[in-house]
N, C-alpha and C positions, 0 to 999 in steps of 0.2 A: 652867403650863398648866392649864384647865379640866378638871374631872372628866368622865369619858366622859358620864354624864347630862346633864350641863350643857353640853356639845359639842354631843350629839344635840339640845338644844333649840335651840341656839344657831344651826345648820346648817338644821333645820327653819322657824326662823322668817326668819331670814336668806334663804333661800331663796325664801320667800313675798314677801318684800319686793323683792327681786331680778326675780322672776318679773312683779309690777307693774310695777318699774321697766323692764322689758324691753319691756313692752306698751304704756308710754305715749311711752316714746320713739320706738318704730317709728311709733306716731300723729305725733308731731312730727316725725319723717321724713318723713311722709307730706304735708306743710305748708309741704315746702321752696318757697323762691318767694314765699311767704305769711307774713305777721305770725305768729308763732306765739300759739295761743290764752292769754290768763293765766292761765286756770284750770289749763290742761295745765303750763304752766311751773311753776306754784305747787306741781301733784301729784309733780311727779317730783325739784324742788328737794327736798318733804319728805319723797320717798324717800330720795334722797343721804341727808339726815340724819342718817333712822331709821337706815339702815343704819350708818353713822359711827358713832351713839352705841351701836346694839346691837354692834357689833364691838370698839369700842372696851371695852364692859362687862366681854366676854368674852375681852378679853386678845389679840384679833386685830389687831395693831397695822397690820400689813403690810395688810388690807383698810380697814381706819379711815384711812390714811393716804391712799390713792387715794379714798375715798369723801368724803373732806374736800377733797382737791383737785377733783373732779366736782361739789362742790357749790360751790365758790366759782364755778366758770365757769358753772353753773347761776343762781347769784343775779345775777352780772355781766350773764346775759342776762334774766333776768325784770325787773332794775331800768334794761334799757336802755342799759346802759354798754357793752355789745358788740352786735354784730350777729349775726341767726342766718346766718353763711356756712358754703359748704360743707364749709371745714375745722374748723370746731368742731362741726358735727352729725357730721360722722362722727369726731372724735374720742369723741365721746359715746358714740356707738353702739359704739365699740373700747372704750371704758371698760367699757360693760357686759359686753362678750365677759370681760375681761382678770378683773373681779372673781367673773364665774362661776367663770374657772379658777382663781382663786386661794380661791376659797369649797371647789372639789371639793377640793384640797390642803389646807386645813383640815378637812375631813371624812376624811381618810385618806390619798387619792393621794400618789403620790409629788411631793413638789417639783422643779419644772421650771427650768433655767435660761431656759430659752425665755418662760415667763412672766414672769420677775423682770424680763428685758431689755425686754418690752412696758411692765409695769408702769411700769417709770422713764422709759421713753420718752416715755409718756403722762403722767408728773407733770411731767414737764417740758413736754411741749406745753400743759396745764393752767394752769401758774402763765403762760406765755406769751400765752395766748388772755385768763384772766382780768386780765391789764394792759394789756390792748391797748387798752380804750377811755376815752374824752375826754368830758367833760361840754362843752356845747354853751356858747360867751361869753353868750347872750341867753338869759333865760328866758322862754318862752313864757307861764307862771304870771303873771307883771309885765305883760305885752301885756294881759291879760285883767281887771284890777282884782280878781286874788283878795285879800280881806281876809288881811293876816301875820296877828290873830290866830287866824283859822279854821288857816293854812297851817302855823300852826308845832304844832297839836297830831297831825298827820297823820305815819307813817312814811315811809320813804324809798321803800318800795313804793308807799304810796298817792300819794305827789306823782308819783313816773313814770307810773300811771294816770293820775293828772289830767293830766299833763302831753301824753300820749301822746292823751287823748282830745282835747283841744284843738287837738294839731297835725291831727287829723283835721277838725276843724270840728265836734267834736260839743259841743252844750252841756251846762253841767255846772248840775245842781239842788240843792237842799235839802229833803229830804221829812221832815218833821216828823210824829212819829207819837206818840200818849200812847195806855198803854196800862193796864189794870188790874193789880196785884199778882201778883194770882189766876192769871192765865194769860199772861203777857207775853212769855213764850219763845215758845207755840205761835202767837201774835196776830205775832209779831216775825218767826217764821219764816215765815210766811202773806204777811205782807207782801214778805218777799224774793222767795218764791216769783212774786208777781204782778210785781213789777216786773224780774224777770231777762228775760224774754222782750222788753222794749221796750228793754233797754240793758245798761251794767255798775254794779253795787252796788258800790262804790270802797272806799266805810267807812261803818261804826255806829259812831254818837258818840252818849254822854250828850248832851241837848239841853242849849243855852244859857240853856233856857224852862223849867225842872223843872215835873212835875206837881204835885198834890197828896199831901198823906200817904197817900193808899189808891192813887196810880198809878204810873207811873213814864215818861218821856218819853225821845226818842231821836232825832237826826238824819241821816238815811239820807243819805250824799251819794253823787251818783247822774249819771253820765253818760248822757245819750242823743240821738239826732237827731231823737226826736218832738215835736211840738208839747206846750206846756204843758197846753192843755184835754185833750188827749188822755190826758197821763199822770195827769191827775186822773178823768177815767173812770174809770182802770183802779182806781187806788185808792180810788175813790169817799169814804165818808166815814171812811175807816182812817187818814190822812192827808192833810196840807195840801203844797202843789209852790209853791216860788219859786225864783226864778234865784241860784244862789252868787255868779257875779260880777256886777260892773257895769259891765262893757263887752260888748259883742257877740262872740263867739267865730268868727274866721272861717277859713274851711278853709284850709290852707296849698297852696296849687298843686303838681300832682307836679314840675313844671320850676322850683319856686323853692326850691332850696337852704338848708338850715336854717342860720342863721347860724355863722360860723366852723366849719361841718361839717367833720372831719378827715378822712372819706372817705366814700363811695359806696355802698351795698350793691350787692353783685354781683349779676350778670344770674341770674334764677332758675333753678330747673335743674326740671323735672318731678319729682313725689312719686315716693315708693318703694313705699308699703303703706300699703291703705286703713285708717283707723281703726277700721272697723268690720269684723270678720273675719267678720260672717255677712251682709254685703253683698254683691252680687252684680258691684256697681259694677266698671269696668277702673280699674285703676290702674297707670300705667307705671314701669317699672324704669327707673334710670338705669343706664347702660356707661359712665358717666364713671371716668375714676383714681381710685383709692383714692387717701387721704391718705397724710402722709408716715410714721405711725403705723405700726409693724411687724403685718405682717397673718401671723400663724399658723395654723394647722389650729384649725377651730373646734372648741369643745367638745361632748360627748354634749348629745343633746336631752334626756335623761331628767332627771326630776326627782331632785335629792338624798336628799329626805326623801319618803318612803311616807306624806304625812300629807294630810288632808283636812279642810278648815275645814268645819266644823256649824254652820247656824242653829240656837241654842238653842232654837227652838220645836221643830225635829225632835224633838231631844233629851229636852225638855218630853213630848214624844208617846209617846216610846219607853218611858219612865221611868211612864206611866202603863196602858203595854200590860202590863207588867212587873208595876204592882200589880194589875191583873186577873187574870194569871196568879200570882201569888202564894195569891187567893184562891178559885182554882180548885183550884190544889196543896192549899190545908189541906180545901176539900171532900172532895176524892179521900182525902186521908189520913183523914176521918171516915168515909168510907163505908167505908174498907179497915178500920179498927176495927170497923166493924159486922159483917161478914162474918166478921173473923178470930172473935169473940166468939159469934157464930152458930153455927159449929162445924158441925155436921153436921144441925142445923136447917134446914129450908128459909128462905132470904131472902125477906121479902113482894116482892109486884110493886113497891110505891112503891118499893124499894131499886134496882131496875135501871133504873126509869125516872129516878131521880134523878142515877144512873152516866151514862146515856145524854144525857140534859142538859149533864152536867159535861164529858162527852167532846167534846160539839159546839161549848161555851163555851171548851174548849183548845183547838179545832182553828180557829177563828175568830180568839181571840188570839195565837195561833202564825202565822198569815196575816197577821194587820198589823203582828206582831212583823219577820215575815220583808221585808214589803213595806219595812216603817221601815228596815231594817239598807240593805236593798240600795239605798234612796233617798241613804243618806247616803252609801254609796261612789260616787254617779255624779259626774261632773266633766264640764264642758263640752268639746270638742274645741278649742274656743279655746285651751288652754293649751297645746297643740301648736303648732296652728296661728301663734298669735306666734312662734314659736322658729322656725318655718320661714319665714318673713316674712323675719326678720333674718339667717336662713341664705342664702336667695335673694339678698338685696340684695349682700352679699359676692360670691355668685358669680358671679354679672351683670355686677360690674363685673369680674372676672377674665377672663370669658370673652369682652368686647368686643361682646357681642351688645346689639340692643335689643329690651325683652321686657315685655309686658304680665302682671303676675297675677293673674287673677281666683281669687276666694276666697270660700264660702260655705257655709253649714251649719256654723259655728262655734259657735254654739247648741245643737247636739243634742247630746245628754250619750250619755255610757259609762262603764262602771263602770272607776275610777281606775286601776285595774291591766292593763287593756285600752290604755288612753289612754297610759301611760308603754311599755308595749313597742310600740304603735304608732309611735313617734315614730323609731326607724331606718328601716323598712322604707319611710315615706315618705319623707325623706329620701333612700334610694335612688333613690327613683322621679323623684323632682324633678332632682336632680343628672342623670340619666339624660336627662329629658325636654330640660334645657338643654345637655346635649354633646352626646346623639344625635339628639334629635328636632329642635329648632328651629334653623335653619339662619340664616350669617351674613347681616347687611342687604344686602349685594351679591347673595349669590346667592338671594335672596327675591325682589327687586326684579328678576334677570333671570326668573325665573320667575312674573312676573305677580302675585308676591303684594305684601301692605303689607308696608315695611320693618321694623316692628315685630312682634315675633313674640306668641304667646299661650300661657300655661302657665295651667290651671286646676285649684283643688284645690276638689271639690265633696263636702258630707256631707249625708246624709238619712237622717230613720228610716223604715224601712219595717216596721211591724207590729213582730217581737220582734228583728229585724236591725236591723243601720247600714249605708248601703253608701257609702262613699269613692270617689269618682274622682279620678286624677289625668289629666290629658289635656293635648295640646297641639297646636296646628295646624302641625307641622312637616314634616319627611320623610316621616315612617310607615315601617314595616318594610319592606324588601326582603327577599320571600320566597324568590329565587333566592340573594341572598346567605345568607341563614338557613341553607337546606339545603345549599350548599355548605361553611357552615363546620362546620356538623354532621356530614359526611360526611368532611372533613380531619380532625377530631378525635378522630374513632372514635367518635361517640356514635352514630351510627344509621349501615344501610348505605345505600348508593344503592339497592337494592331496595325495603326499606322505606321511604324518604321516599318513593317516587312513590306508595304506597298511603295516605299522610296525607292527610287532607282538609285543608282550608286552615289550619282553626282549630287543629286538632293541632299544624299546621307552625310556626305562629306559636308554641304551646307550647314548643316545642325550646329557645328563650332562659330557661328557668326551671332548664335542665340545669345541673350543676355544671360551671363550668370555659368554658360557652360567652360567647364574645364576638366579634363580627363588629369591633370596633376596630382597626386595625392598631398604631397607636400607642398609648403611653399619655399622659394627660393629668392634668393636676392635679384633673380633677374625675369623671373614670371611666375606661372601657378596661382596667382589670387583668383581665378574667376572672370579676371574685366582684361581687356586686350582688344580680342578680333571684333569684338560687337563696338567696339569704339572706334575700329580702322572702319568697320563697315558705315557707321553712322555718320562720321567725317568726311565718307567720299561720296555718301550719298547728299552731302550737301554742297557738294562740288561739281553735282551731277555725273559722277562716276560712278563706276560699275569694278567689282570685285570679283574673280572666279580663281577657284582651286582646280588644282591637276596633284594629284599624290597617288604613287605607287610605294607599295609596303616593302621596304629593304631598300627601294632605291631613291625617295627623299620626296620632298614635298615642293612645288612652284604655285605661288599667288600671283596672280595676273590682274593689275590693275589698268584701267580705260577713261581717261579722262579728255575732257576737252580742252582747246588750246586756251580759252581763255574763255571768262563768264561776264565780260562788260558786253560791249556792241554785239551782237548775233545775226545773222541773216534768220528770219522765220518765216514758214509756211501757216498761212491764216486760214483756218478751218471754222466750220459752220456744223454745230451738232443740235437739232432741239431749241430752233432760236437762240441758241447760246453761238460766242464765238471764241476760240484759243486759241493761242500761237504756238505751234511745234518748232521747236530749233532743227533748222534746217541742217544742220552738222549732223543730225542723225537721220535723217530722212535719207534710204537708199533709194527707192523709186516709189512712184504713185499708179496703181493699176484700179481697173473697173472690173467689179465680179458681178456676176446676178446670184440671187438669192440660192437659184437652184444648183450653182457649181459649189456649193460650200457640202461640207463633211465633216460627220461625228466621229470623233476616236475619243473613246474613254471618258466620253460623257462632255469633250470639248470640242467646240468647233474649229475648223481648220480649212486652211485653201491651198491650193496647187499652184505656186509662181516658178515656171518653166524645171519643172520636174521636181521642186524642192515643197514639203509640204511646211507651211507656217501656221502659228496659233492664230484663229482669227478673234479678234477682241471688239465688242462695240463701246467705243467712248460713248456713248451715250448710259450704257449700262454701270459702266465705270464710276459715274458719278449720280447716277441713278434719277437721270434725264429722261424724260417722256421718247418714247422711239417713235420714229414716224414712217408710215410703210414707203418704201421706197422699189423702185423698177429695179435698180443694179445700185451696189455700194460704190462708193470709193473708198478704196483701202489706202492709208500711208503703212508703207512698209517700213519700218523704225527699227533701230539695233544699235547695239553697241558689242565692241568686241566681237565674238563668231556670233551672238544674241540675235534673231529677229523674229519681231510678229508682225499682223497685219492690224492695223488699228484704221475701225470704219467710222467715217465720219460721212455727213448727210452733202456737205458742200467744200469745194474749193475755191476761196477768195481771195488768192494772192500772195504776194511775198512782200513783206518789208524786213528792213532793220530794225531792229529793236533792242532798247535797255531795260534789262529785268531789275525789276525793285523787290526788294524781301516784302513779305506783307505782314503783317501782324494780327493783333485779336485775337479771334477763332478760327481766323483762315492760317493763323502760322502752324507750321506743321503738316498741315494738310496734306497724306500721302500722295503723291502723282502730281505736285502742283509746288513748280519751282520759284513762283513768284506773279508778280505782275507786268504789265507792260501797258503804254499809252500809244495808240495806231493815230497815223496821219490825221484823222476825223478826230482826234481829240477820245474816243472813245476807250474805256480802260478796259482789259481782257486777260484773262490768267493763258500764263505760260506753263506747258507741259513739263515736269522733270519726267525727261524719258528713261532715265537710268534707274529712277524707281518705279516708273511704271513695269519695265523689262525685268527688273529684279522680283517684282511683286507676281507679276501675270505670268512667269517660266516656271513658279512653283506649284507643283499639283495642290488641291486643298488639303489631301492630307498633311502635308508639310507644317501647315499652320492650323490644324484641326485642334 
C-alpha cells in the first residue's frame, strides 16, 4: 500500500485526469449520431491511458484494470474498428462513473459491493465491445493508388485517418516544408496552425528529400477538400503542395455500402450535452433507455482533492511580490534599529518620512499579494457544470422525459471552496426541476406546450457577486398546494398563511420537511432537499430566491460572493461593541434623523432616493443596549435585489480581514459568519449579511 502522502498525491492527480476525461466524454456524448472528432477521441484515449499508468504505478490495480479495458474500447473506436453506437457510448459514460467511485474508495471511503459488481459488468462489456469490429475486405487506400512505400511508415491510427478521409472523398496532399535548424519547431507549429482550418494534418514525417546541413525538411500528410491553389495560397512560401495519391479520390455515396461491411451504423439519436458549457445553445437530452450496465447511485459531485492547478507565471508573480516585501521588511528593521539607538533623543524628520514611505510600500505589496493569492484560488464553474451534465443525462433516462439542457456561464470563476460546496445544492435543484418541474411529453402536449421541456443552468458575475439561475419551463409552483401542505405539516397556521405575500408563501418550500410530493420517486419527494440547499448557501454567505409562475415554470436564483477568504470589511460600532460588515454587501451609507423614519405594518422603514427600505437596528438584533443618538448611521446592505438599512452607532473605517469560523456556543448563531482580528489585535465578530437579509426581510408571520 502506498504511504499516506503518496496516496494523497495519487488521488489529487487521478482526480484531475478523471475530471478532464469526464468533460471530454460529455462532449463525445453530445456528438451522438455524428462521426466523433479525431482530436477529441485521441484526448479521451490519452486520458484513459494516463489513468491506467498512474494507478498502476501507485498499486491501484482495480482502477488500472478497468482503465485498461476502457482504453481498449477507445483505441478500437479511434481506429474505426467499432462504431460509436449508443451501447458503446453508454458504457464509456458508465465507466467514468465507476472509475470515480473506485477512486473515492481508494482515497479512504468504505469499499462497496455495488461498485465491485458494476466494475465486473463493465469489464465484460468493454471486452465484448472492443472485439466487435471487423476490417473491410477491400481497402479504399488501394483504390486511390497510395504508394506502398509511403503507406508503410504510417501508424495504424494514421492509416485509419487516411482511410476515413478517402471514404469521405477528401483529397490527400503532401505538404513539404524546409526550415532552419534554429527555429524549425516554432515554424513547424505555425505551419500546422495554418493548415488546421483547411483540413486535417494526419501525419508529420521527415521528408524523403532532406534539406542541407543548416536545415531540416518535413512532409506533412494533409487531408483537405480545398483545391490545391487555395492550400498553396494559405501556406505561401512556407511549403510546397502536391497530391499524395496517383488516382482521384471519389466520395463514397451515402447509399453505397462499404465492401463486405459487417454491419450498418445505428440510427442517430440526439446529442446529450453541449461541448462548450459556456454556450447558451440548446442541446437535447435523450430519454432513451439506459444501457445494460448496472446503474447505481451517482457519486458525489465534490472533487476528491482540494487542489488547484496554478500557472507558473502566477507563482512567479507572487514570488516577485514576496521578494519586494523582504526588501520592505529589511528597511523597517533598519528604521527600528535607528529608533532604538536614538533612545530619548528626538528622531529626525527624515526618519518619519522614510517610515511613512515604507509603510505605503508595504500596503501596496500586501494588496498585490492578496490579489494574487485570491486569483490562484479562483476556478471556473464549468468544473461542476460538467459533472452536473453527466448527472442530468442519467436522470433524464430514468425519468422517461424529453428535456433540453441549456447551460451558460461555465467560464465564470469563483473561489475553489465555494465551487465545491455548490455541487450538492445545484444537484438538488436540478433534480427537483426534472422531477417536480418539467411535465411528461403527453401532459405538455395536452397543455399546448412543446413536448420537449427545458431546464437551464446559467451563471453570471455581477460586481463582487456571482448569480446562478436554475430554471425550467414546467408546471410552476402551486401556491394553494404549498399553503395546504404547510398547514397540514404544522409549519404555519392558516391565519398566518393568509397574511403572507406571494413571495413569502413560495419561500415556505425551504422549511425543513416540506414537500408537496405524495409519493417517493428515485429523484426526489423525500421531504428533504430545498432546506439543505438553503442551509448550504447560508454557510457560503449566499442567498436564494424563487420566481415561479403556474404553468410557465420556476427559477431559483442563487447569489454568492466571489470569495470567502480575504475580504474588505466596514468596521462599525454598536453599543460599545465592534462588528465587521463585508464591504461587498454594502451599497451605500447614509445618515438619517429619528424623525425621518416611518412605520409601515409595524415595521420601521426609511426613504433612500425614493426607495422604501426596511430599517433595522443592529443593537436590537443582538439584544444590546440602545444608545440615544441625534442621527443614525445607516449601512445599506443587500444581496441580489434585496436591500435593507442597518442602523449602527459609529463608522470606524475599513480593513482587510480573514474570517475564521467560530466554535462552542457561538457556532451557528444566526447573523454571525465568524470572527476576525483587526490591526490593533482586537477580535470582532463578522456579520453574515445573507443570513440577516434572509431573516429580516420576512414578515413575522412567516416564522410564527
